[in-house]
N, C-alpha and C positions, 0 to 999 in steps of 0.2 A: 572480425570486429575491429573498428577503427581505434587507433591510438589517440588519446585525448590530450590536447594542449590547453592548459589553463592560462589565458592571457589576462593579466591584471593591469589595467591601464585606464586612467580616468578621462583621458581625451578621447571622446567618442569617434571623431574623424580618424585619428591615428589607429584606434582599435579596429575600426571597420576596414581600414586599408591593410593592416597586418593580418587580419582574419582572412581577407581575400587572397593575399599573397601566400600565406601559409597553406591554405587549402588548395590553391592552384599549383604551387611549386613542390609540395611535399606529398609523398605517397601515403594514402590511407590514413589521413589524420582528420580529426574534428576539433575545431577551436571552440572553447567555452570562454565567454567574456565575463569578467567581474570588474566593476567600475570603482570599487573602493576596497580597503583592506578587510573589513568585516565580511563583506560579500565574498571576497576571495577565500576566506577561511571556511565559510559555509559551502561554497562550491567545491573546495578541496575535499572536504569530508564526504560530500555526496558522490564525488567521481573518483575517489582515490584508487579504486580497484583497477581502472583502465587508464590511469593518468601516466603519461610518459614524460611530461615536461611542464614546467611552469616558467612563463616569461613574466617577470615581476617588476613593475615600475617602483621606484623608491618613494617618490613624493605622491602620496595618496590621501584622499579624504578619509576621515574617521579612524583609520589605523595605518601608519606609514609602512612602507614595504619592508624595512629592516625588521620591524616588529613582527610582520607576517612571516618573514623568513625564519626568525628565531622560533616562533610557535610551531611552524611546520616541521622544523628540524627536530623537535622533541619526539615526533612520532614517525617521520618518514625521511627517506634519503632520495626521494624523487629529484632528478636533476632540475636545478633552478638557475635561470639566466637573469641577472639583474639588468634592467633596461632603464637608464636614467640620465638626466642632464648633469648630475653631480660628477664632475671629472677630477675632483681633488684626490690626490693619491691616497690620502688618509681614509677617504670614504671607500675607495676601491679595496684597500686592505681590510677595512672593517667588514665590507660585504663578503669578501672571500673567507676571512677568518670566521665570520658568522655562519658560514655554511653554503654560500653561493658557489656554483660550479663555474660560472663565467660572468663577465661584467662588460656590458656594451653601453657606450655613452652616446647621448643624443647631441647633435644630429649624427645619423649613421647612414651608411649605404645599405640598401635593402639586400643586395647580393651577399654582403658580409654577414648580415644577421641571419639570412636563410642558411648560409653555410654553417654558422655556429649552432643553429637549431638542429640541423641535420646531424652534426657531430654529437650533440647532446642526446638526441633520440637514439642514435646508434649505441651510446653508452648505457641507455636505459634498458636495452634488451640484453638479457643474460647471455654471456658468451657461451658458445658451444665448446666446452672443454672437459677433459677428464676430471671427474670428481676426485678431489684429494684434500686431505687435511694436512696443513703444514704447521710444524711446531718448531719454534726456536726459543730456547730457554723456557720461560713460563708463558710465552705468547703463542696462541693458537689461531690459525686462520682456516676456517671451514668454508671451502669454495662452493660446496653444494648449497648450503644454507646462507652463504654470504654473511657469516658470523665471525667476529673477531673477539677473542676473550683473553683474559690474563688470570691464570689460576681459577678458571671457571667463571669469572665475572665478565659480563659482556662490556665491551668498549664500543660506544656508539661512534660511527664514522660516517661522513658524507660519502656519496657515490664516488666522487673523484679521489677522496682520501683512501677509500677502500681499494680502488683500482691501482693507485700508486703503491699501496702496501703490498698488493698481490704481486705486482711486477718485482718489487724489491725482494720479497720472501721467496719467490720462485727462482730468483737468481742469488740465493743466499751465498755469502762469501765472495760474490763476483761484483766488482765495481760496475755500476751502471752509469753511462754517460748522460749528461743533461739532455742531449739531443734524443737519445733512445727513450728516455723517460717521457719527454714531451711528446714524442711520436706515439708511444704506446698508450698514453693516457688521454692526451688532447687531440691526437690525430696528426697525420703527416702534413696536413694543410694549415695547421695552427700558425697564426701569424700575430698572436697577441704578445703581451709583455713577457719576456723570458723569465722575469723574476716571479712569475706566478708559481713556478716550481718551488722556489725558495719558501714562498708563503705556505704552500701545502706541506713541504717537509717540516717546517716549523710547527704546523698544526699536528702532524703525526708525532713529532717528538714530544709535544705537550701531552698528547693522549696516550702514546705508547711508552715512551721512555720515562714519563713521570711516575709510572707504577714500578719502575726499577730503582731501588734505592742506591745501587752502586753501578753495575755494568749497564751501559747504554747499548742499544741495539742498532740504531740508525746513525751511520758515520758519514762524515764528509771525506771524500777522496779528492784532495786538492788537485785542481787542474783537470779533473775528470768529471766527477759528479757525486753520486752517493752510493752507499752499500749498506745492506743489512747483514750484520754478523754478531755473533754472541761474544767472541773473544778477540776483539781487534781494537787497537787504539786508533784514533783519528790520524790521518796522514795526508 
């Protein structure tokens, strides 16, 4: 069965070009095109079972891409790449904190976009790993069901947030370098903005540490990177 990519783009010529490139360059994929935000939500619901990735333009008729992103994130953690001409850093941060996994600005090189799509598709396939439940303090990460909870209450995370948390919790009490975290979550070929890691750490702290009234779990290790630990002060 082919993995489906939902392409949400109102420019028909660009959508046709991207569809051709994706289906030629990527293995076993089928591209579904939506020309506006409301159609995107309809096609997302119809194809959710086999959907591996959404490539989502920001500026769309009827419903903008950021609104589409927020609605989808209420029910799904499918990888989403924002594809847009909006290159203001505030927009990038808004997209990433809103749940996007990556952000590509127009104009772009097709080779770069294909590479980013390949990375996102790899992350959409469950990793072959030994099933294990990790617990630190009141935080539990169930890697079989990809479920994160605090005292039994589910904490919703995006795909990248979840993957970042898994790396941190499987290296509990071990400082993880920025480079190792970027390589593990975004891939060794990632050449985007390094501060994307800081954005996702901030998101995790908001979702994970906000439920802890006193002791924080995600710590900055200055000059190195980050560490997840129950009883450590930031250093």
